[in-house]
Steps between C-alpha positions, in 0.01 A plus 500: 500500500766750610667357809740792549269791579606845606665547838407807700727637769357681803672640807333570834598535863279218633340225292193335650414158356130430556205738486276348767444660837856477632664617178267795457527602866880504473482694174267758652729554798799548271314744278377698799863521617598638159700189407500376140311169483380260231246223567473195275232230505420198285126564540298816457539710815123503556490121495785415738455211742431741789166577339383146582546542877155515647448495873687786660811670635621490861589787730443543872299819457272426795197639318285204604696357796688774682715253694677394182865602462792449266650273767193274493505497119866394518425235762220350289724498193791324674276255685321392186827483305584206727797704623673513162431869429790737556397718799683804360313475171170451682557802725581723203176401324278521810644839600474639148155365416300807605713723278441255215125551538548877518703487179216319324251757623729772366494327160119497504425146618133460592488275808176364643397721790267497796211745518710744703779503242744263668678251274314174547706197602398136513627178649726279296604153615732489806507875565443600862307812398317639200786659307431417135393808301332434167311626199225244457687192382683699231769630736800406287341640187425830672855519634640435153271764348606754762869430441465514122316831529771647723772373263322676214483825699875478555558410132706196596626325185362144488573238236213252474544158344877498518656178628824532698720197432819576692645738756832652396770454762873568522707399805182434700362846427185542294503761224173440315297238320428358156171394342266511203160631392239225508322632192776582252817356652680833536792453739552729799836573660425693818785650701421581863683576822263278697239238417186418699367151435121494544402225259300268727531145626487144368158349575425453128723191503208303650209375291217664693603855582351843561741654249440538130714301262757768422567628852673377816709246310806572716639784288632688805669187630682430173607859441635531854679164509658550157628836626660339806228531767349221712148382584350453846214269604411395145318196643253716693214547254154586617211299364191716519200302626257615236571478130220407264519167317310561179528589217853372440625826348399680821599226748670653801333840467467624856188540701606770742570417862253778565228245425601314817566826683142609438359173634536242223474135609707207375333161458608168358287293264326341800378843610731505802651830615842341506705782655361384834750214473803715425464829687182499712577842648558699183311277256496668155702792639800275556828561320535432130737209548261319736192559289683387185629188675156427642341521154781287354444236770123489450551450127774240540301298753203475266268765638554743214272590212494289182736754337748477788405803705297623795212747529529865606155636576407867548136460395380537859635857512267792419506575128593863567806385697618289209443775245667765717793307646558215253417653161802352322426147617141542386601633159778244446275202563230639272753551223685168518222261610171691479470425872312728740683488834203658678316169453763235419827388665834520317713194428860573599834329566843615623704688239865613488474865588801677646878469524582572863867456425692680228823682435725531806494862622614697803208604723586868526510590129435179302843513337630169364840330469557703182595866546228731369237224470189508718192275515151581626153351519450133420846496342654547846502306827501548876151615599273199474691193617298179473158666485402842365213678667236615254540873433871517584625475142338826388632705790847352445500647148437849628738498795799351322423673171567826681804372693669332204456807282678710760777240535549471123518879465754519780708224343500681165608823663794321662648375172808661352461319168275249327654173381463353153573152373512408134510136608177525701324677215622246245369220722156666524480547123618146430241352737219642287675425172555136595136451595376663179723262306374196695315265267469183706202269532408570863204731555550772761141495623502121533810522719338771711204267551739217592652716777156598626381140506818389677477772766132430560562128541817515708510840675138594563311555826649183655853379422737216589863410433430236239271727303738795513793288381282362221413858407869591480566203273214605274635857498839369388328335206301814417816712507664258259204538264531877531826477306297406192219758491379686195416871518293650219389864523233594248301797379306501827815585693780357706293322765662169406838644596353628826364153579849358448636738764200420723597134467859568607372693801249229591766229492732700727216583741388135506853380583539753781159402639557124484853507643393729785188289568719190531713672764203624706426164661210616715142622479476875552231733367449456128773233482342164581728196508300182554824320587592766759164603654641708788680832527876474558654771719828456312320610182379832639734651242477640149633286218713690249560351153731564210611276211859500628456456876175305506292543816650657813335591829471863614426593859203730571552802729339505844149642536489835687349469849213743434385281212572164661284598800194517272550160340339168586638156429417374151250216536528188288148381582329390181824549311665158486283273292743239368 
């Protein structure tokens, strides 16, 4: 097979890597400003990960509870982040949320509405007011459709199924990226003044996950770190309480939090409504981290189902409520298990769901350590801290998609020249060439599975020092085996090469996560250390990682008084179970 396919060269003002919600929103803003933009995604744009988001999108619109405000939204976000969210980032998102909703309406998004035409909003766990707007339980899909439609109106050039392998950098300034077509191997050399990294998180490095097998493998982390950027809070990974268990090829598929928001009840295998033990006030409307830990504890202590799960029951709700407000959950369970949720409970277990950390960025414009490089969405960090509120991820895409586009355009306009580096380009070409020539005995997919098994065993819902150090030792061994992989593209395409790059990204993301988790010797939010069951005031900091400096602590700015006044102390009742 020809391993030296054609190389295409493209030039643009801003390159956006990732065609989910954040990437498309940034691209739309740039196009509306009249700035040349190119968006590249390794999946089809209509099937980006954003389309899987179900429950809703947050904004303090006050349509249902007029006392809501952006300040209260910010207070809830910081409080439930266990004080690890950056207050500046939070304020920007909370203040800009209403405009994000207006933008979606302008693009044609069909929100659920009350009889009088107001946008309907519902409660999500740990929100003071009803501020989660939605479209049934297909909210992410409808957002993605609206953004794709607007991108088409603007005739934004989008390359689907192109895998970016390396950012091109000279003297700490980005000048483009390199990659290949997943179907025919055609290489792409893309020159750009600025690059926006919107390629997701790293939750696919666990065995049971809400991501599909070729997404969220840490691509953003590897691209950024190889370019000279750093990662922040890699250890803070949200385990969603409700991923299905069977069949194996669908394990981890999410049952939307909306199921609990609409009145779903959690029971163990003894029939007990177990959230009474962990958060008697909020019950099933508690935060994701507490519900996930509660389910984990019930299973570990022997009160789980035979398959190692718990029951989520919505069958007591009126059928019309389920069909109107939970249609995706209903359809999903029919398709994968032939199970009718109007009559039968769903067997679920915690699943790796969301990277609350990511590439280190500045709050005001999400610029990174590398000049001209920006990161947004799940690729970035700063908003969620140790626990992300349901519905905050989707609004983050819209707010910072707009802001980053404006920042990238401004950066481009400030340049007097664009750098080039023959050395950087040669390195990018050689990286692909070397992998295509690799003919070792180690199987890429087997090594991916080894990382996922290791992370599940040693860095799951509950962690300890011994397990994390064992995980690092296992990762050392996996990385040694990675030196002997074989890569074999065939007539079906270059997916095998893509998996090899996914593997490199997964290994880097796993190392950052494990090393950061070792250093966070406390229990806080999603990060549960059985050997350090309390919160440590000295660790109310962000942990910043790079391969050269390891893990360093970063102070968090003070919370503005108007937000702090609306916050309550974070309770640990029902939280510490080991």
